[in-house]
Backbone as XML, in Angstrom:
<?xml version="1.0"?>
<chain id="A" units="angstrom">
  <residue number="1" name="MET">
    <atom name="N" x="47.104" y="7.956" z="-3.487"/>
    <atom name="CA" x="46.792" y="9.091" z="-3.290"/>
    <atom name="C" x="46.172" y="10.216" z="-2.775"/>
  </residue>
  <residue number="2" name="PRO">
    <atom name="N" x="46.926" y="11.128" z="-1.743"/>
    <atom name="CA" x="46.306" y="11.394" z="-0.652"/>
    <atom name="C" x="44.461" y="12.527" z="-1.661"/>
  </residue>
  <residue number="3" name="ALA">
    <atom name="N" x="43.495" y="12.445" z="-0.597"/>
    <atom name="CA" x="42.279" y="12.987" z="-1.371"/>
    <atom name="C" x="42.798" y="14.594" z="-0.658"/>
  </residue>
  <residue number="4" name="THR">
    <atom name="N" x="42.362" y="15.287" z="-1.591"/>
    <atom name="CA" x="41.844" y="16.790" z="-2.080"/>
    <atom name="C" x="41.124" y="17.487" z="-0.194"/>
  </residue>
  <residue number="5" name="PRO">
    <atom name="N" x="41.274" y="18.615" z="0.042"/>
    <atom name="CA" x="40.376" y="18.826" z="1.049"/>
    <atom name="C" x="38.719" y="18.548" z="0.704"/>
  </residue>
  <residue number="6" name="GLN">
    <atom name="N" x="38.755" y="19.738" z="-0.560"/>
    <atom name="CA" x="37.628" y="19.461" z="-1.680"/>
    <atom name="C" x="36.422" y="17.841" z="-1.582"/>
  </residue>
  <residue number="7" name="MET">
    <atom name="N" x="37.662" y="16.806" z="-2.224"/>
    <atom name="CA" x="37.595" y="15.460" z="-1.930"/>
    <atom name="C" x="36.423" y="15.166" z="-0.783"/>
  </residue>
  <residue number="8" name="ARG">
    <atom name="N" x="37.843" y="15.894" z="0.360"/>
    <atom name="CA" x="37.828" y="15.020" z="1.457"/>
    <atom name="C" x="36.527" y="15.261" z="2.534"/>
  </residue>
  <residue number="9" name="LYS">
    <atom name="N" x="35.969" y="17.051" z="1.949"/>
    <atom name="CA" x="34.618" y="17.623" z="2.583"/>
    <atom name="C" x="33.552" y="16.585" z="1.047"/>
  </residue>
  <residue number="10" name="ALA">
    <atom name="N" x="33.556" y="16.618" z="1.130"/>
    <atom name="CA" x="32.795" y="16.208" z="-0.291"/>
    <atom name="C" x="32.331" y="14.068" z="-0.029"/>
  </residue>
  <residue number="11" name="ASN">
    <atom name="N" x="32.730" y="13.712" z="0.588"/>
    <atom name="CA" x="33.248" y="12.506" z="1.241"/>
    <atom name="C" x="32.341" y="12.596" z="3.371"/>
  </residue>
  <residue number="12" name="ASP">
    <atom name="N" x="32.792" y="14.070" z="3.459"/>
    <atom name="CA" x="32.253" y="13.182" z="4.553"/>
    <atom name="C" x="31.127" y="14.027" z="4.349"/>
  </residue>
  <residue number="13" name="LYS">
    <atom name="N" x="30.113" y="14.483" z="4.036"/>
    <atom name="CA" x="28.663" y="14.797" z="3.511"/>
    <atom name="C" x="28.027" y="13.469" z="2.963"/>
  </residue>
  <residue number="14" name="ALA">
    <atom name="N" x="28.822" y="13.279" z="2.431"/>
    <atom name="CA" x="28.584" y="11.753" z="1.562"/>
    <atom name="C" x="27.587" y="10.524" z="2.900"/>
  </residue>
  <residue number="15" name="ALA">
    <atom name="N" x="29.389" y="10.611" z="3.774"/>
    <atom name="CA" x="28.635" y="9.225" z="5.119"/>
    <atom name="C" x="28.008" y="10.644" z="5.787"/>
  </residue>
  <residue number="16" name="LYS">
    <atom name="N" x="28.045" y="11.189" z="6.074"/>
    <atom name="CA" x="26.678" y="11.935" z="6.867"/>
    <atom name="C" x="25.725" y="11.720" z="6.102"/>
  </residue>
  <residue number="17" name="ASN">
    <atom name="N" x="25.332" y="11.091" z="4.757"/>
    <atom name="CA" x="24.283" y="11.858" z="4.434"/>
    <atom name="C" x="23.981" y="10.049" z="3.779"/>
  </residue>
  <residue number="18" name="ILE">
    <atom name="N" x="24.654" y="8.909" z="4.091"/>
    <atom name="CA" x="24.819" y="7.475" z="4.306"/>
    <atom name="C" x="24.020" y="7.030" z="5.356"/>
  </residue>
  <residue number="19" name="THR">
    <atom name="N" x="24.119" y="8.175" z="6.807"/>
    <atom name="CA" x="23.672" y="7.360" z="8.071"/>
    <atom name="C" x="22.182" y="7.792" z="8.459"/>
  </residue>
  <residue number="20" name="LYS">
    <atom name="N" x="21.567" y="8.667" z="7.709"/>
    <atom name="CA" x="20.641" y="9.372" z="7.593"/>
    <atom name="C" x="19.437" y="8.594" z="7.294"/>
  </residue>
  <residue number="21" name="ARG">
    <atom name="N" x="19.992" y="7.520" z="6.308"/>
    <atom name="CA" x="19.070" y="5.907" z="6.226"/>
    <atom name="C" x="18.009" y="6.481" z="5.914"/>
  </residue>
  <residue number="22" name="GLY">
    <atom name="N" x="17.574" y="7.098" z="4.580"/>
    <atom name="CA" x="16.493" y="7.608" z="4.137"/>
    <atom name="C" x="15.632" y="8.906" z="4.555"/>
  </residue>
  <residue number="23" name="ASN">
    <atom name="N" x="16.309" y="9.327" z="5.255"/>
    <atom name="CA" x="16.043" y="10.925" z="5.256"/>
    <atom name="C" x="17.175" y="11.941" z="5.185"/>
  </residue>
  <residue number="24" name="VAL">
    <atom name="N" x="17.551" y="11.522" z="3.704"/>
    <atom name="CA" x="18.748" y="12.272" z="2.428"/>
    <atom name="C" x="17.401" y="13.289" z="2.146"/>
  </residue>
  <residue number="25" name="LYS">
    <atom name="N" x="17.968" y="14.632" z="2.144"/>
    <atom name="CA" x="17.492" y="15.739" z="1.615"/>
    <atom name="C" x="18.029" y="15.472" z="0.076"/>
  </residue>
  <residue number="26" name="LEU">
    <atom name="N" x="16.435" y="15.238" z="-1.138"/>
    <atom name="CA" x="16.796" y="15.846" z="-2.111"/>
    <atom name="C" x="17.473" y="16.392" z="-3.191"/>
  </residue>
  <residue number="27" name="THR">
    <atom name="N" x="17.421" y="18.073" z="-2.778"/>
    <atom name="CA" x="17.657" y="18.483" z="-3.468"/>
    <atom name="C" x="18.951" y="19.382" z="-2.692"/>
  </residue>
  <residue number="28" name="SER">
    <atom name="N" x="20.087" y="20.755" z="-3.224"/>
    <atom name="CA" x="20.722" y="21.484" z="-2.505"/>
    <atom name="C" x="19.933" y="22.673" z="-3.144"/>
  </residue>
  <residue number="29" name="LYS">
    <atom name="N" x="19.052" y="22.646" z="-3.479"/>
    <atom name="CA" x="18.346" y="23.889" z="-3.658"/>
    <atom name="C" x="17.272" y="24.442" z="-3.146"/>
  </residue>
  <residue number="30" name="LYS">
    <atom name="N" x="17.131" y="25.499" z="-2.760"/>
    <atom name="CA" x="15.866" y="26.174" z="-2.196"/>
    <atom name="C" x="14.778" y="25.724" z="-2.294"/>
  </residue>
  <residue number="31" name="ASP">
    <atom name="N" x="14.152" y="25.816" z="-1.485"/>
    <atom name="CA" x="12.067" y="25.783" z="-2.071"/>
    <atom name="C" x="12.024" y="27.048" z="-2.246"/>
  </residue>
  <residue number="32" name="ASN">
    <atom name="N" x="11.886" y="27.398" z="-1.803"/>
    <atom name="CA" x="10.963" y="28.716" z="-1.875"/>
    <atom name="C" x="10.940" y="30.048" z="-3.143"/>
  </residue>
  <residue number="33" name="GLN">
    <atom name="N" x="12.058" y="28.991" z="-4.363"/>
    <atom name="CA" x="12.892" y="30.577" z="-5.093"/>
    <atom name="C" x="11.770" y="30.062" z="-6.370"/>
  </residue>
  <residue number="34" name="TYR">
    <atom name="N" x="11.226" y="31.248" z="-7.002"/>
    <atom name="CA" x="10.580" y="30.852" z="-7.736"/>
    <atom name="C" x="10.998" y="30.556" z="-9.433"/>
  </residue>
  <residue number="35" name="PRO">
    <atom name="N" x="10.340" y="29.793" z="-10.137"/>
    <atom name="CA" x="10.936" y="28.952" z="-11.589"/>
    <atom name="C" x="11.420" y="30.169" z="-12.783"/>
  </residue>
  <residue number="36" name="VAL">
    <atom name="N" x="11.108" y="31.747" z="-12.099"/>
    <atom name="CA" x="11.208" y="32.533" z="-12.914"/>
    <atom name="C" x="11.333" y="34.028" z="-12.550"/>
  </residue>
  <residue number="37" name="SER">
    <atom name="N" x="12.601" y="34.724" z="-12.991"/>
    <atom name="CA" x="12.907" y="35.911" z="-12.275"/>
    <atom name="C" x="12.134" y="37.065" z="-11.597"/>
  </residue>
  <residue number="38" name="PRO">
    <atom name="N" x="11.958" y="37.373" z="-10.800"/>
    <atom name="CA" x="11.316" y="38.458" z="-10.908"/>
    <atom name="C" x="11.088" y="40.014" z="-11.974"/>
  </residue>
  <residue number="39" name="GLU">
    <atom name="N" x="12.801" y="40.140" z="-13.008"/>
    <atom name="CA" x="13.151" y="40.467" z="-13.634"/>
    <atom name="C" x="11.705" y="40.158" z="-15.207"/>
  </residue>
  <residue number="40" name="MET">
    <atom name="N" x="11.922" y="38.774" z="-15.765"/>
    <atom name="CA" x="11.107" y="38.600" z="-16.360"/>
    <atom name="C" x="9.424" y="38.271" z="-16.258"/>
  </residue>
  <residue number="41" name="ILE">
    <atom name="N" x="9.256" y="38.771" z="-14.828"/>
    <atom name="CA" x="7.563" y="38.797" z="-14.750"/>
    <atom name="C" x="7.506" y="40.136" z="-14.522"/>
  </residue>
  <residue number="42" name="ALA">
    <atom name="N" x="8.383" y="41.483" z="-14.071"/>
    <atom name="CA" x="8.073" y="42.446" z="-14.688"/>
    <atom name="C" x="8.081" y="42.689" z="-16.465"/>
  </residue>
  <residue number="43" name="LEU">
    <atom name="N" x="9.236" y="41.707" z="-16.693"/>
    <atom name="CA" x="9.069" y="42.602" z="-18.506"/>
    <atom name="C" x="8.214" y="42.477" z="-19.069"/>
  </residue>
  <residue number="44" name="PHE">
    <atom name="N" x="7.630" y="40.655" z="-18.652"/>
    <atom name="CA" x="6.463" y="40.079" z="-19.123"/>
    <atom name="C" x="5.006" y="41.143" z="-19.077"/>
  </residue>
  <residue number="45" name="VAL">
    <atom name="N" x="5.167" y="41.636" z="-17.560"/>
    <atom name="CA" x="3.654" y="42.689" z="-16.739"/>
    <atom name="C" x="4.023" y="44.406" z="-17.851"/>
  </residue>
  <residue number="46" name="PHE">
    <atom name="N" x="5.376" y="44.986" z="-18.396"/>
    <atom name="CA" x="5.397" y="46.077" z="-18.455"/>
    <atom name="C" x="4.917" y="45.567" z="-20.076"/>
  </residue>
  <residue number="47" name="VAL">
    <atom name="N" x="5.090" y="44.732" z="-20.932"/>
    <atom name="CA" x="5.107" y="44.494" z="-22.329"/>
    <atom name="C" x="3.764" y="43.766" z="-22.489"/>
  </residue>
  <residue number="48" name="VAL">
    <atom name="N" x="2.473" y="43.190" z="-21.661"/>
    <atom name="CA" x="1.764" y="42.576" z="-21.213"/>
    <atom name="C" x="0.211" y="44.028" z="-21.568"/>
  </residue>
  <residue number="49" name="ILE">
    <atom name="N" x="0.252" y="45.101" z="-20.601"/>
    <atom name="CA" x="-0.061" y="46.509" z="-19.890"/>
    <atom name="C" x="0.347" y="47.464" z="-20.950"/>
  </residue>
  <residue number="50" name="GLY">
    <atom name="N" x="1.980" y="47.716" z="-21.962"/>
    <atom name="CA" x="2.399" y="48.736" z="-22.492"/>
    <atom name="C" x="1.228" y="48.305" z="-24.125"/>
  </residue>
  <residue number="51" name="SER">
    <atom name="N" x="1.452" y="47.067" z="-24.313"/>
    <atom name="CA" x="0.826" y="47.153" z="-25.028"/>
    <atom name="C" x="-0.940" y="47.509" z="-25.094"/>
  </residue>
  <residue number="52" name="ALA">
    <atom name="N" x="-1.348" y="47.286" z="-23.914"/>
    <atom name="CA" x="-2.770" y="46.827" z="-23.904"/>
    <atom name="C" x="-3.525" y="49.022" z="-24.118"/>
  </residue>
  <residue number="53" name="VAL">
    <atom name="N" x="-2.150" y="49.563" z="-23.028"/>
    <atom name="CA" x="-2.148" y="50.949" z="-23.074"/>
    <atom name="C" x="-2.120" y="51.488" z="-24.664"/>
  </residue>
  <residue number="54" name="PHE">
    <atom name="N" x="-0.900" y="50.462" z="-25.213"/>
    <atom name="CA" x="-0.922" y="51.749" z="-26.284"/>
    <atom name="C" x="-2.093" y="50.862" z="-27.347"/>
  </residue>
  <residue number="55" name="GLN">
    <atom name="N" x="-2.523" y="50.093" z="-27.281"/>
    <atom name="CA" x="-3.981" y="50.308" z="-27.686"/>
    <atom name="C" x="-5.211" y="50.899" z="-28.274"/>
  </residue>
  <residue number="56" name="ILE">
    <atom name="N" x="-4.974" y="51.159" z="-27.146"/>
    <atom name="CA" x="-6.150" y="52.539" z="-26.231"/>
    <atom name="C" x="-6.066" y="53.593" z="-26.586"/>
  </residue>
  <residue number="57" name="ILE">
    <atom name="N" x="-4.760" y="53.631" z="-26.999"/>
    <atom name="CA" x="-4.631" y="55.179" z="-27.079"/>
    <atom name="C" x="-4.304" y="55.894" z="-28.703"/>
  </residue>
  <residue number="58" name="GLN">
    <atom name="N" x="-4.460" y="54.132" z="-29.707"/>
    <atom name="CA" x="-4.324" y="53.966" z="-30.910"/>
    <atom name="C" x="-6.248" y="54.613" z="-31.547"/>
  </residue>
  <residue number="59" name="SER">
    <atom name="N" x="-7.230" y="53.061" z="-30.754"/>
    <atom name="CA" x="-7.872" y="52.951" z="-30.417"/>
    <atom name="C" x="-8.662" y="54.540" z="-30.421"/>
  </residue>
  <residue number="60" name="VAL">
    <atom name="N" x="-8.488" y="55.321" z="-29.557"/>
    <atom name="CA" x="-8.724" y="56.496" z="-29.142"/>
    <atom name="C" x="-8.779" y="57.202" z="-30.745"/>
  </residue>
  <residue number="61" name="TRP">
    <atom name="N" x="-7.438" y="57.865" z="-31.327"/>
    <atom name="CA" x="-6.657" y="58.554" z="-32.095"/>
    <atom name="C" x="-7.419" y="57.819" z="-32.996"/>
  </residue>
  <residue number="62" name="MET">
    <atom name="N" x="-7.693" y="56.923" z="-33.582"/>
    <atom name="CA" x="-8.487" y="56.874" z="-35.150"/>
    <atom name="C" x="-10.362" y="56.806" z="-35.228"/>
  </residue>
  <residue number="63" name="ALA">
    <atom name="N" x="-10.940" y="57.177" z="-34.134"/>
    <atom name="CA" x="-11.591" y="57.072" z="-33.427"/>
    <atom name="C" x="-12.705" y="58.631" z="-34.279"/>
  </residue>
  <residue number="64" name="TYR">
    <atom name="N" x="-10.904" y="59.030" z="-34.376"/>
    <atom name="CA" x="-11.207" y="60.827" z="-34.704"/>
    <atom name="C" x="-11.554" y="61.211" z="-35.985"/>
  </residue>
</chain>
């Protein structure tokens, strides 16, 4: 059974890795990516700062 083009490409990539003898990249992911997306960080900051501002406003209102 002949190999599909995708399988041939994968086999070529693996064959190139075999000839490197220990210098194979451990992962294909980029190393400079954050574990948490910037959107989640922005949401967290919004919730923390927003709750602090709300607490300050509430304490000012209760003082009167």
